[in-house]
C-alpha positions, 0 to 999 in steps of 0.5 A: 484864743478868741479866734478859736471860739470864733472858728470852732464854736462854743460847743462842738459835737464830739467825734465818735470813734468806735472803741470796743473789745474790752471790759475796761476802757482807759482814758488818760489825762494829765497836766503838761506844758511843752512836754513837762509837768507843771505841777501836781494837782491839789486835791480838796475835799468836796465839802470845802472846794469851789469848782471853777466851771468857767474855762479859758479857750484852751479847754484842757486843764493846763489853763485851769491851773492858777499861778497861786496853785503853782506857787503853793506847790513849789513851796510845799513839795513834800508829800504828807507822811499820812495821806488824807483821803479825798472824794473826786466826783466824775460826771459820765455822759453816755450817748443813747441810740436814736433808734432801738430794736426789740433786742436792745430794749430787752437788754436795756431793761435787763441791765437796769434790773442787774444794776440794782443787784450789783452788776454795775458799771465800775470806774477806777482812776489811775495816776501817772505815778507809780507807788514807791513800794509796789512799783505799780501805778497808783489807783483810786478805790473802785467807783460805781456809776450811779443812777443807771437803773433809775435813768434807763428809760430816759429818752434824751440823746445824752444821759449824765451819770455820776461816780465818786472816787476816793483818792489819797492826797499824794495820788499825783496827776490823774493819768487814766480811768478804767471803765468796766461794764458788767452789763449785758449790753454795750454802751457809748461813752462820750465824756467823763469829767472829774470834779475835785481838783483845785485846778478845776474840772478835768475832761476826758473825751472818750467817744468809745463803745464800752463792751460788756465784760461777758464778751471781753472779760480780760481786756482793757482799752487805753486812751490818753488825752495827753500826747506822749512820745514813747520815751516820755510816757509817765511811769504809771502809764508805760505798762498800759501803753504796751498792753494796749498795743499788744491787745490791738494787734492780736495774735493772728489766731482765731476768727474775728468777732464783730465786737473785736478791736483787733487790727491785722493785715491780710491779702485781698482774697475775697473778691471772687465767688467761684462757687457761683460759677467759673465766670465768677472766679477771680485771681487771688486778691476765697470766701466772702464773709458777710459781713466782712470783719471791721474793728468795732472802732471803725464801723459807721456811727448811727447817723452815717449808717442811716445815711448810707442805708438810705442811699442804698435803698434809693439805689434799689428803687432807682433800678427796680423797674429796669432790673425787672424788665431785664429779667423778663426780656433778653433785650438791652433796652437802649435809650431810643432818644436823648429825651428818654434820658431827660425823663429820668430827671423830669418825671421818673423814667422808671415810672413812665417808660417802664409802663409803656412797653408792651411786655409790661402791658401783657403781664400783671405788675406785682402789687408791691411794685405798683405801690412803690410806683404810686407812692415813691415818684420822688424817690424814683426820679433822679436829681438833675446832675450839675453838668447839665443844670446850667447848659443842657448841651455843654457836654457836646462842645469840644471846649467843655470836653477839654475843660473837664480834663483840668476841672472835672471829676478826674483832673489828674491824668493830663500831662504836658506833651514833651515829644511828638509823636508820643511813644508807648513804653510797652514791649513791642514784641508783645504789643506791636510797634511803640510808635504812635499813628499821630502825624504832624498833618493831623494837628498842624492846622489847629495850632494857631499858625504855630509849627509843632516844634514851636508848640512843644517849645512854648508848652502849648501841647498837652495829652491824656494818654491811656494807651499803655493802661488799656492796650494789654487788656483790650483783647480780653475786654473786647471779647466780653459781651457788649463791651468794646474799647480802644486804648486812647490818646487825646492831644490838646492845644492851649489857646491864647485865652488859657483854655484847652481844645482837643485837636486829635484823638488816637484810637488803638486796638491790639496789634495782630500782624505786620500789616495790621491797621490797629491804630486810627486817628480822628480829628475835629469834624468838617461835616455832619458824618465826621461830627458824629464820628468825632462825638463817638471818639470823645465818648470812647475817651471819656469811657477810658477816662471814667475807668482810669478815674474809678479803678486807678485814681479813686479806688487804688490811689486814695482807698486801697493804698491808704489802708496799710498806713491806717492799719499800721497806725492802729497796730504800732502807734499808741493812742497816746502818740502825738502822730496817732492823734494827728492822723486819727481824724484822717482815718475815720471810716476808711476801713469800713467803706473799703470793706463795703466796697469789697463786698458790693463794688469791686467784687465779682459781678459787682457794680464796678464790673457791671458798669465799667467797660473792662468788666471782669478785668477791672481789678486786673487793671487796678493791680497792674497800675499799682505794680507799674505806675504807683509811687508813694513819693509821687502822690504829693500834689507838687511832686505829681504836678512836676512829674506830669509836666504841669508845673515847674519849680519857680522860687518867685511863685507863692508856693515855689511852683509855676503852673504851665496852665495858669487856669488849672482849677484843681491845681490852683485850689489844690496847692492852697490846701496842700501848703496849708496842710504842710504848714499845719503838719510842720508846726505840729511835728516841730512841737514834738520832735526838736531834732532828727534823733528823736524821730530815728529813736521813736520806736513806735513811729519807725515801726509804723512806717516800716510796717506800712511799707514792708507789710502793707505794701509788700509787693513794692517794699524793695522799691528804691523810691520809698522816702526815708524817715530819718528827719523832721522834713521826712516826717512832715512830707510823709504825713502831709502826703497821707493827709492830702490823699485822705482829704483833698485828693479823695474829695476832688476825685469822689464828690463830683461823680454824680454831678459829672457822671450822672448824665451818662452821655457826658462820661459813659462808664462803658461803651458797647460799640466801636466806631465803624470805618467806611467799609464796615457794615455798621457804617451805613447804620451810623449814617442812616441814624447817627443818634440811634447809633450813638445811644446804642454805643452807650450803656443800656438803660439798666447799666446806666441807671445802676451806675447813676444810682451808685455814684449818687450814693457815693457822692453824698455827704453824711450829716456827721461829716468832719471837714478839713480844718474841723475837729469834733473834739477840740479838747484833744489838744487840751494839754498843749495850748500851742498846738491848739492855737496852731490848729485853730490857725489851720482852721482859719486858713481853710476858711480863707481858702474857701473865700479865695475859691469863691472869688476865683469862681466868679472871676471872668478871667478864669474861663475854666471855672467861670462863664456862660453855662460853665460849672464853678470848680468847688470840689476843693472848697473845704465845707459842705452841707449834707447831700450831693453838693459837688463840694466839701473836703472831709478829713478822711476817705469816708465814702 
């Protein structure tokens, strides 16, 4: 337990998971060790008791029950014939808002007045036992929260109130507390502590919004501090457990209010806006409500909302001048030189360059814009992305281009090349010959004297293949204004130093006939002209990579595909269920951020369509990838590495896997985290499921998984690859995969977006020009001014700054972030000392992993993460400070 204090600290900020839609909120707490009750707590009158305020490292009541108390109860088990009434005192902690608007202030003063005339906050204590006569749960007398009106003007972040319960001596184990709010205004209930039991204080970490009774007069929300499988639910809590789940599911009728706490499924049909014009129509993925409904529990907390709003304001300011310039001028406003891009980070291009144009000199600049430029120069200037912070020209080198395929922001697409030349899986009747244009003569000179056959046999050839993802959409993409793309394949050779080098790039266009020259191969340069052609080819690869990264790996695989599991968990798993408690921190904010994404990012003409090459076909590509490529059983890290040929099973290795590129930072660090998560999950699952029959007979658990698959992933529900849920190993694998995706996988794909993509030439999100052949009219322009041609192929000023502003926000950690191995509610496991200790061991393992990652990043033997101008790989380092840090693994998909 000393370890617990060292890791978690003596006081932690309690986690806040919004809870509402109720007039009453229930919080359960009982005394249990290894799923058995130790003893019934003895109640002592307030005037005779001595409250023990010191607690052991296990902060729940189990550790507070003394041996003497257990002996006393074992000797005197009989219930008195005439129960004696005792007082139990509750200390209730309410968290105030940091900033109140006028409406909040008026409501607060009205509630202070109403409290004096009897419209109070009322609490009731409920036992885990039922009354033998009435068969209903035993209850205390209702207790009114004291001093509300007197403390209404207290400005502290937390305000403590008290209440006194009258409880009979045969009350039994305190199982729940109901909180009924008769005020006009909701309030955030942080904790309730009971004082009056011989075992010492009993804590209820609530962290819930308690809605006004006028909004939800008949509903109650139930929370348990003790984990119970459905079959183990104490008699006094069974009905409440069922009622809670029924209320959370709703009846599927009516329109949701923002204060509701109802979780239900619906299809994505809110991305288009055909009323605005035919060009804004999208396939059914309706109307776009503003704001989109998200259950009250899932909405951002105040500090998170403040950080997110500040990021959006910063994004608006960053794109203000380019937007105004685009509005009054039809020109794209290209970057004329690389120095134009540099000004973004040094002085603020939006301020300097925007005022140089003649069109601006001839027009009066609005006073508001002038004030912003004069007072916000720091806001208008972009932070220097990490990718150019150590070496401004590293992005031009082939070794850096290759390094980012295994240690950049998208290290999950590279595969072992199993056969040469590669072959397409697309229908040749529709998309032309499946054979690649790559030949041995293209690569033989770059294999260090090896033959192609030898290089394949010795696992020296790797590929990043976007051919089949892009080719079906190229006709439509290239018909869009200022959008041009190829379907690319890039071949890499593994050097004796353990680094990769690109040796060939295949560029494919749609097949238009038997004599069509739709495929082109570009190899490393031999002169000045081929150097620029090679740089353009790499830029097109990076643009393909940026699209697949954002649309498939990031949005689809970590945001969208997690949502069904989260919805089903809330609908089918009681808050008392141990698996819900395990998953709870890994579901935080995901529904809210996904709703915001549907509103502003992936919607018609949103940021994604504006900034990425596929334009209006972005979500079509995402949907096609889901249909054709996504498999839940392949989403775990070991399975994914083996599927891509990047690792092979090897029992002699620490994790049973051998990496075929030893210095593969994403895989190296990821495996450490994967197996730490798996060990933690296994210890947790074994605690509650001693055999497979308990899993098969857990109706809530089975309903959760069945609904996740059959409703949440309905289009793929008949796929044969879905894992079964019939054993401990099955459950451990499923839960480990979900936690991995929500935490480490999302972190690896998200928090490097601005550090790597903030310098647009390094990872252009869209391309506007193809690469001219010698007989093309544009070829002369390329030869005459290659830098100008290259920059004209990249995003325009407006497109670039819009993209940079958004990924800056998306790469930002908020101050209330919870990182892997942390819980802001350590007492959530208070009923089970063994589970608390296991979690603290998991936390300690995260710290050890972080130290190992730090060590690797300064080891010169690892050239893909250490060297002159080489960025260390920190995207899987568990902890981070707030801001854009290019590191940190939050528990959940929270941004």
